[in-house]
N, C-alpha and C positions, 0 to 999 in steps of 0.2 A: 570571511567573508559571512553575511546571512543572506541567506537564499528565501524567501516567502514565497510560500503555494495561498490559493482562497477556496475555504473548503466545496464551494462551490452552493449548492442549495441550504447550508446554513451562515451564519453571517458572522464569519468565522473566519480569525488567523491560522495559520501553522506559521514560525519561522523554525531555521533550522541552519543553526551553525558548525564549521570547525573551525577549533585552532580562534576567534570569533575571542580579543581582548579584552578586557575593560571598557579603555576610551573608547571603544568601535560600538564593543551596546550602548555603553550611556548616550553617543550621540548615534546612534540608528536610531535607538527607543525615545529617550530623551528622559530615561532618566537610571535612578541605580539599578544595575542585573547581579546580586548578589554572589556572593565570590565563592571560589572551590572552594574553601578551609567548610564553608555551612553544608559543603555535599560532602565530605570525605567516603562514601561510604560507594560510588559510584560513577561512571567517567562520562554521563552526560544526565542531563537536570531536565525537568518539565514544570513551569512555571506558566498563571496564570496573567495577563497581561492586563487591568484597559488604561490605557496608551492618555497619557495628560494630551500628546496636538491632539487627541482629538480624530486622529485619522484613518483609525481603525477601532471598534467598538471593546471587541474580545478579541483573544488566540491563547495559544501557546507557545515556550519556545525548548524546542531543546537543543544546549550546547556541549558537543563531542569537546573533548581534552584535544585530541588527534586523529587519523584518516582510523589507523591501526585499533579507536577503542569502538569505531565501525561495528563492529560484530552482531549475526543475524541475533543472536539472545537481547543482547544491549537495546537491540534498532524495535526487536520487539517489545520491549517491556516499556520502553518511552512509549510510542505507538501506546499501550495497552491505557498511561498516565494523560495522556492528551485523550482521547475516549473516551476518559470518563472524566476529564473535567468540561465534554464538552456537552456529555449530559449529570453537569452537575446544575453545568449554566442556566440551559434550556429544562432545566428541571423536569427530563425524563427517565425513570426507566430503566433498567435495565433490564428485558424481555427472555428468560427462561424460553416459551414457545416460538417466541418471533428474533430470531440474533441479528438476525439483517444487518438491521442501522448501526448497528456499533461491530459489526467486523464488517462490515464497509470502511467504520470510522478508523476499524485496526490496519485498515490493510492501506487507505486510503494516505495512512502516517509513514506506514514502514515505506512505500515508495517513493512518498517526498524520500525520505532520507538516503535510502539508495540511488536517486535523486542529482542528492549531493556529496556520496560516496564514491562516482563513479566522477565528477565535476571536477572537470582541469583548469584552475586559475591561469591564463593566458597571463 
């Protein structure tokens, strides 16, 4: 199942899934998502997508193979990728004198991953 989250202040979406297969992703996003063989060093990966159907302008997708891969360190790692993608998209710079915007994005993304981790499919 693919879960969708709205960043609120940014016109950006976050999608997080666990155990989503290639056909489910293609149906949901309307486009191909890279297969695991291209990402052999991690249990999750993050991609930026501009969706062809125009539903949302931009977003990031984190896909976990299984719930056991949703560890704190991997969630934190992937959350960092998402925050950097948002900053890159909006042409923002990480400011060491004002770290709050970057840290807010990290925390928000990690919280979304935790929500998916606790989700019980009925």
